[in-house]
C-alpha positions as protocol buffer text, in pm:
chain_id: "A"
residue {
  index: 1
  type: MET
  ca { x: 1730 y: 144 z: 384 }
}
residue {
  index: 2
  type: ASN
  ca { x: 1693 y: 99 z: 757 }
}
residue {
  index: 3
  type: LEU
  ca { x: 1373 y: 110 z: 961 }
}
residue {
  index: 4
  type: GLN
  ca { x: 1421 y: 475 z: 1062 }
}
residue {
  index: 5
  type: ALA
  ca { x: 1454 y: 578 z: 698 }
}
residue {
  index: 6
  type: ARG
  ca { x: 1140 y: 383 z: 608 }
}
residue {
  index: 7
  type: ILE
  ca { x: 948 y: 550 z: 891 }
}
residue {
  index: 8
  type: LYS
  ca { x: 1079 y: 892 z: 786 }
}
residue {
  index: 9
  type: GLY
  ca { x: 970 y: 826 z: 427 }
}
residue {
  index: 10
  type: PHE
  ca { x: 616 y: 740 z: 533 }
}
residue {
  index: 11
  type: VAL
  ca { x: 596 y: 1038 z: 769 }
}
residue {
  index: 12
  type: THR
  ca { x: 701 y: 1266 z: 483 }
}
residue {
  index: 13
  type: LEU
  ca { x: 438 y: 1103 z: 263 }
}
residue {
  index: 14
  type: GLY
  ca { x: 177 y: 1177 z: 528 }
}
residue {
  index: 15
  type: GLN
  ca { x: 282 y: 1540 z: 537 }
}
residue {
  index: 16
  type: GLN
  ca { x: 260 y: 1565 z: 159 }
}
residue {
  index: 17
  type: LEU
  ca { x: -87 y: 1408 z: 161 }
}
residue {
  index: 18
  type: GLN
  ca { x: -206 y: 1671 z: 407 }
}
residue {
  index: 19
  type: ASN
  ca { x: -73 y: 1959 z: 196 }
}
residue {
  index: 20
  type: SER
  ca { x: -379 y: 2116 z: 31 }
}
residue {
  index: 21
  type: ASN
  ca { x: -150 y: 2289 z: -223 }
}
residue {
  index: 22
  type: ASN
  ca { x: -6 y: 1961 z: -353 }
}
residue {
  index: 23
  type: SER
  ca { x: -93 y: 1996 z: -722 }
}
residue {
  index: 24
  type: ALA
  ca { x: 19 y: 1641 z: -807 }
}
residue {
  index: 25
  type: LEU
  ca { x: -219 y: 1505 z: -543 }
}
residue {
  index: 26
  type: LEU
  ca { x: -505 y: 1720 z: -672 }
}
residue {
  index: 27
  type: THR
  ca { x: -441 y: 1590 z: -1024 }
}
residue {
  index: 28
  type: ALA
  ca { x: -430 y: 1229 z: -900 }
}
residue {
  index: 29
  type: LYS
  ca { x: -757 y: 1269 z: -709 }
}
residue {
  index: 30
  type: GLU
  ca { x: -931 y: 1412 z: -1018 }
}
residue {
  index: 31
  type: ALA
  ca { x: -794 y: 1132 z: -1236 }
}
residue {
  index: 32
  type: ALA
  ca { x: -902 y: 869 z: -980 }
}
residue {
  index: 33
  type: TYR
  ca { x: -1258 y: 1002 z: -984 }
}
residue {
  index: 34
  type: ARG
  ca { x: -1261 y: 998 z: -1366 }
}
residue {
  index: 35
  type: GLN
  ca { x: -1129 y: 641 z: -1359 }
}
residue {
  index: 36
  type: ASN
  ca { x: -1380 y: 519 z: -1100 }
}
residue {
  index: 37
  type: ALA
  ca { x: -1700 y: 722 z: -1060 }
}
residue {
  index: 38
  type: TRP
  ca { x: -1764 y: 549 z: -724 }
}
residue {
  index: 39
  type: PHE
  ca { x: -1461 y: 734 z: -587 }
}
residue {
  index: 40
  type: LEU
  ca { x: -1635 y: 1058 z: -504 }
}
residue {
  index: 41
  type: PRO
  ca { x: -1393 y: 1338 z: -412 }
}
residue {
  index: 42
  type: ALA
  ca { x: -1524 y: 1337 z: -54 }
}
residue {
  index: 43
  type: PHE
  ca { x: -1448 y: 962 z: -25 }
}
residue {
  index: 44
  type: ILE
  ca { x: -1097 y: 1010 z: -162 }
}
residue {
  index: 45
  type: ASP
  ca { x: -1037 y: 1301 z: 75 }
}
residue {
  index: 46
  type: GLN
  ca { x: -1162 y: 1096 z: 370 }
}
residue {
  index: 47
  type: ALA
  ca { x: -935 y: 802 z: 283 }
}
residue {
  index: 48
  type: ILE
  ca { x: -632 y: 1027 z: 242 }
}
residue {
  index: 49
  type: LEU
  ca { x: -707 y: 1213 z: 566 }
}
residue {
  index: 50
  type: GLN
  ca { x: -740 y: 893 z: 768 }
}
residue {
  index: 51
  type: ILE
  ca { x: -428 y: 736 z: 615 }
}
residue {
  index: 52
  type: SER
  ca { x: -218 y: 1046 z: 673 }
}
residue {
  index: 53
  type: GLN
  ca { x: -340 y: 1105 z: 1028 }
}
residue {
  index: 54
  type: GLN
  ca { x: -375 y: 749 z: 1156 }
}
residue {
  index: 55
  type: PHE
  ca { x: -109 y: 549 z: 971 }
}
residue {
  index: 56
  type: LEU
  ca { x: 153 y: 805 z: 876 }
}
residue {
  index: 57
  type: ASN
  ca { x: 189 y: 982 z: 1207 }
}
residue {
  index: 58
  type: GLU
  ca { x: 548 y: 952 z: 1329 }
}
residue {
  index: 59
  type: GLN
  ca { x: 459 y: 863 z: 1688 }
}
residue {
  index: 60
  type: ALA
  ca { x: 206 y: 602 z: 1572 }
}
residue {
  index: 61
  type: LEU
  ca { x: 461 y: 443 z: 1338 }
}
residue {
  index: 62
  type: ILE
  ca { x: 728 y: 432 z: 1609 }
}
residue {
  index: 63
  type: GLU
  ca { x: 488 y: 277 z: 1861 }
}
residue {
  index: 64
  type: TRP
  ca { x: 354 y: 29 z: 1604 }
}
residue {
  index: 65
  type: THR
  ca { x: 695 y: -91 z: 1491 }
}
residue {
  index: 66
  type: GLY
  ca { x: 816 y: -97 z: 1853 }
}
residue {
  index: 67
  type: ASN
  ca { x: 566 y: -376 z: 1918 }
}
residue {
  index: 68
  type: TYR
  ca { x: 753 y: -597 z: 1669 }
}
residue {
  index: 69
  type: PRO
  ca { x: 1116 y: -627 z: 1778 }
}
residue {
  index: 70
  type: THR
  ca { x: 1191 y: -868 z: 1494 }
}
residue {
  index: 71
  type: ILE
  ca { x: 1129 y: -608 z: 1221 }
}
residue {
  index: 72
  type: ALA
  ca { x: 1440 y: -606 z: 1009 }
}
residue {
  index: 73
  type: ASP
  ca { x: 1642 y: -289 z: 1028 }
}
residue {
  index: 74
  type: GLN
  ca { x: 1768 y: -356 z: 677 }
}
residue {
  index: 75
  type: PRO
  ca { x: 1550 y: -482 z: 390 }
}
residue {
  index: 76
  type: THR
  ca { x: 1495 y: -857 z: 372 }
}
residue {
  index: 77
  type: GLN
  ca { x: 1496 y: -1078 z: 67 }
}
residue {
  index: 78
  type: ILE
  ca { x: 1129 y: -1167 z: 123 }
}
residue {
  index: 79
  type: LYS
  ca { x: 892 y: -1077 z: -160 }
}
residue {
  index: 80
  type: VAL
  ca { x: 529 y: -1025 z: -62 }
}
residue {
  index: 81
  type: GLY
  ca { x: 278 y: -1031 z: -346 }
}
residue {
  index: 82
  type: ILE
  ca { x: -10 y: -791 z: -281 }
}
residue {
  index: 83
  type: VAL
  ca { x: -332 y: -819 z: -480 }
}
residue {
  index: 84
  type: MET
  ca { x: -518 y: -496 z: -408 }
}
residue {
  index: 85
  type: ALA
  ca { x: -892 y: -446 z: -414 }
}
residue {
  index: 86
  type: GLY
  ca { x: -1046 y: -138 z: -573 }
}
residue {
  index: 87
  type: ASN
  ca { x: -1378 y: -94 z: -398 }
}
residue {
  index: 88
  type: ILE
  ca { x: -1262 y: 184 z: -163 }
}
residue {
  index: 89
  type: PRO
  ca { x: -1002 y: 453 z: -239 }
}
residue {
  index: 90
  type: LEU
  ca { x: -656 y: 332 z: -130 }
}
residue {
  index: 91
  type: VAL
  ca { x: -796 y: 21 z: 40 }
}
residue {
  index: 92
  type: GLY
  ca { x: -469 y: -162 z: -35 }
}
residue {
  index: 93
  type: PHE
  ca { x: -249 y: 104 z: 123 }
}
residue {
  index: 94
  type: HIS
  ca { x: -218 y: -65 z: 462 }
}
residue {
  index: 95
  type: ASP
  ca { x: -95 y: -387 z: 301 }
}
residue {
  index: 96
  type: LEU
  ca { x: 172 y: -186 z: 117 }
}
residue {
  index: 97
  type: LEU
  ca { x: 267 y: 4 z: 434 }
}
residue {
  index: 98
  type: SER
  ca { x: 290 y: -315 z: 643 }
}
residue {
  index: 99
  type: THR
  ca { x: 505 y: -494 z: 387 }
}
residue {
  index: 100
  type: LEU
  ca { x: 747 y: -205 z: 340 }
}
residue {
  index: 101
  type: ILE
  ca { x: 775 y: -115 z: 709 }
}
residue {
  index: 102
  type: ALA
  ca { x: 864 y: -478 z: 780 }
}
residue {
  index: 103
  type: GLY
  ca { x: 1152 y: -443 z: 536 }
}
residue {
  index: 104
  type: HIS
  ca { x: 1011 y: -673 z: 271 }
}
residue {
  index: 105
  type: THR
  ca { x: 977 y: -614 z: -102 }
}
residue {
  index: 106
  type: ALA
  ca { x: 619 y: -535 z: -208 }
}
residue {
  index: 107
  type: VAL
  ca { x: 523 y: -692 z: -539 }
}
residue {
  index: 108
  type: VAL
  ca { x: 202 y: -503 z: -609 }
}
residue {
  index: 109
  type: LYS
  ca { x: -85 y: -576 z: -843 }
}
residue {
  index: 110
  type: PRO
  ca { x: -308 y: -270 z: -812 }
}
residue {
  index: 111
  type: SER
  ca { x: -676 y: -295 z: -887 }
}
residue {
  index: 112
  type: SER
  ca { x: -769 y: -145 z: -1222 }
}
residue {
  index: 113
  type: LYS
  ca { x: -1031 y: 52 z: -1026 }
}
residue {
  index: 114
  type: ASP
  ca { x: -779 y: 216 z: -791 }
}
residue {
  index: 115
  type: LYS
  ca { x: -463 y: 225 z: -999 }
}
residue {
  index: 116
  type: VAL
  ca { x: -427 y: 605 z: -1014 }
}
residue {
  index: 117
  type: LEU
  ca { x: -411 y: 660 z: -638 }
}
residue {
  index: 118
  type: ILE
  ca { x: -186 y: 362 z: -561 }
}
residue {
  index: 119
  type: ASP
  ca { x: 49 y: 461 z: -844 }
}
residue {
  index: 120
  type: PHE
  ca { x: 58 y: 814 z: -702 }
}
residue {
  index: 121
  type: ILE
  ca { x: 148 y: 680 z: -356 }
}
residue {
  index: 122
  type: ILE
  ca { x: 423 y: 457 z: -495 }
}
residue {
  index: 123
  type: GLU
  ca { x: 569 y: 736 z: -710 }
}
residue {
  index: 124
  type: SER
  ca { x: 558 y: 973 z: -413 }
}
residue {
  index: 125
  type: LEU
  ca { x: 743 y: 727 z: -189 }
}
residue {
  index: 126
  type: ILE
  ca { x: 1013 y: 682 z: -452 }
}
residue {
  index: 127
  type: GLN
  ca { x: 1050 y: 1059 z: -493 }
}
residue {
  index: 128
  type: ILE
  ca { x: 1077 y: 1096 z: -114 }
}
residue {
  index: 129
  type: ASN
  ca { x: 1342 y: 824 z: -87 }
}
residue {
  index: 130
  type: PRO
  ca { x: 1470 y: 658 z: -407 }
}
residue {
  index: 131
  type: ASP
  ca { x: 1564 y: 350 z: -202 }
}
residue {
  index: 132
  type: PHE
  ca { x: 1194 y: 257 z: -205 }
}
residue {
  index: 133
  type: LYS
  ca { x: 1230 y: 181 z: -578 }
}
residue {
  index: 134
  type: ALA
  ca { x: 1417 y: -140 z: -494 }
}
residue {
  index: 135
  type: GLN
  ca { x: 1142 y: -241 z: -249 }
}
residue {
  index: 136
  type: ILE
  ca { x: 834 y: -181 z: -468 }
}
residue {
  index: 137
  type: LEU
  ca { x: 760 y: -372 z: -786 }
}
residue {
  index: 138
  type: VAL
  ca { x: 434 y: -318 z: -974 }
}
residue {
  index: 139
  type: GLN
  ca { x: 337 y: -620 z: -1182 }
}
residue {
  index: 140
  type: GLU
  ca { x: 34 y: -756 z: -1364 }
}
residue {
  index: 141
  type: GLN
  ca { x: 109 y: -1112 z: -1255 }
}
residue {
  index: 142
  type: LEU
  ca { x: 241 y: -1205 z: -915 }
}
residue {
  index: 143
  type: LYS
  ca { x: 486 y: -1489 z: -952 }
}
residue {
  index: 144
  type: ASN
  ca { x: 778 y: -1612 z: -745 }
}
residue {
  index: 145
  type: CYS
  ca { x: 675 y: -1437 z: -424 }
}
residue {
  index: 146
  type: ASP
  ca { x: 746 y: -1579 z: -80 }
}
residue {
  index: 147
  type: ALA
  ca { x: 408 y: -1479 z: 66 }
}
residue {
  index: 148
  type: TYR
  ca { x: 83 y: -1323 z: -54 }
}
residue {
  index: 149
  type: ILE
  ca { x: -179 y: -1078 z: 67 }
}
residue {
  index: 150
  type: ALA
  ca { x: -492 y: -1078 z: -148 }
}
residue {
  index: 151
  type: THR
  ca { x: -826 y: -905 z: -114 }
}
residue {
  index: 152
  type: GLY
  ca { x: -1135 y: -972 z: -322 }
}
residue {
  index: 153
  type: GLY
  ca { x: -1478 y: -1127 z: -333 }
}
residue {
  index: 154
  type: ASN
  ca { x: -1556 y: -1489 z: -254 }
}
residue {
  index: 155
  type: ASN
  ca { x: -1486 y: -1612 z: -608 }
}
residue {
  index: 156
  type: ALA
  ca { x: -1158 y: -1425 z: -620 }
}
residue {
  index: 157
  type: GLY
  ca { x: -1077 y: -1555 z: -271 }
}
residue {
  index: 158
  type: ASN
  ca { x: -1124 y: -1913 z: -387 }
}
residue {
  index: 159
  type: TYR
  ca { x: -895 y: -1843 z: -682 }
}
residue {
  index: 160
  type: PHE
  ca { x: -634 y: -1689 z: -451 }
}
residue {
  index: 161
  type: GLU
  ca { x: -651 y: -1988 z: -215 }
}
residue {
  index: 162
  type: TYR
  ca { x: -596 y: -2224 z: -508 }
}
residue {
  index: 163
  type: TYR
  ca { x: -290 y: -2037 z: -636 }
}
residue {
  index: 164
  type: PHE
  ca { x: -142 y: -1902 z: -315 }
}
residue {
  index: 165
  type: GLY
  ca { x: -262 y: -2157 z: -60 }
}
residue {
  index: 166
  type: LYS
  ca { x: 67 y: -2346 z: -27 }
}
residue {
  index: 167
  type: LEU
  ca { x: 260 y: -2034 z: 70 }
}
residue {
  index: 168
  type: PRO
  ca { x: 216 y: -1804 z: 369 }
}
residue {
  index: 169
  type: ASN
  ca { x: -84 y: -1586 z: 290 }
}
residue {
  index: 170
  type: ILE
  ca { x: -356 y: -1355 z: 407 }
}
residue {
  index: 171
  type: ILE
  ca { x: -662 y: -1391 z: 186 }
}
residue {
  index: 172
  type: ARG
  ca { x: -961 y: -1166 z: 248 }
}
residue {
  index: 173
  type: LYS
  ca { x: -1301 y: -1249 z: 103 }
}
residue {
  index: 174
  type: ASN
  ca { x: -1645 y: -1093 z: 139 }
}
residue {
  index: 175
  type: LYS
  ca { x: -1736 y: -1020 z: 498 }
}
residue {
  index: 176
  type: THR
  ca { x: -2101 y: -1123 z: 460 }
}
């Protein structure tokens, strides 16, 4: 799948997220709130609105990718392990977007606290363009990746540095 197809897939996802009649999205939002009571419907709606308007806007995606002339037009063989946090609805989405737009394979470990929404996003992308299925792997353990992106608290960050520190990585810890 080339870069244009990846952009088109994400733009279509953004349009689907903005569709107030999307029954699958409504079901996912209700299930996410039941799974994590901190995910109030207003917070989920705000996250989805910002993602769809700011990240999944066609012009924004074209401009963003245009700043990186080395983005592969065809998928690479690079596997990026993504350990997602679950403290904010869809907080790991940008890591997924960045990995896939770059043409890499996303090996995703969703947070147990935000699994419903991330699974919905992944399933939606695959329905939009089945070629995404080859670029997204959901796993409980992230092994044999070429690089890692991990988000968590300070203790988790120390753990991530221990395990992923010898490979290219982005490790986010507490901001305080």
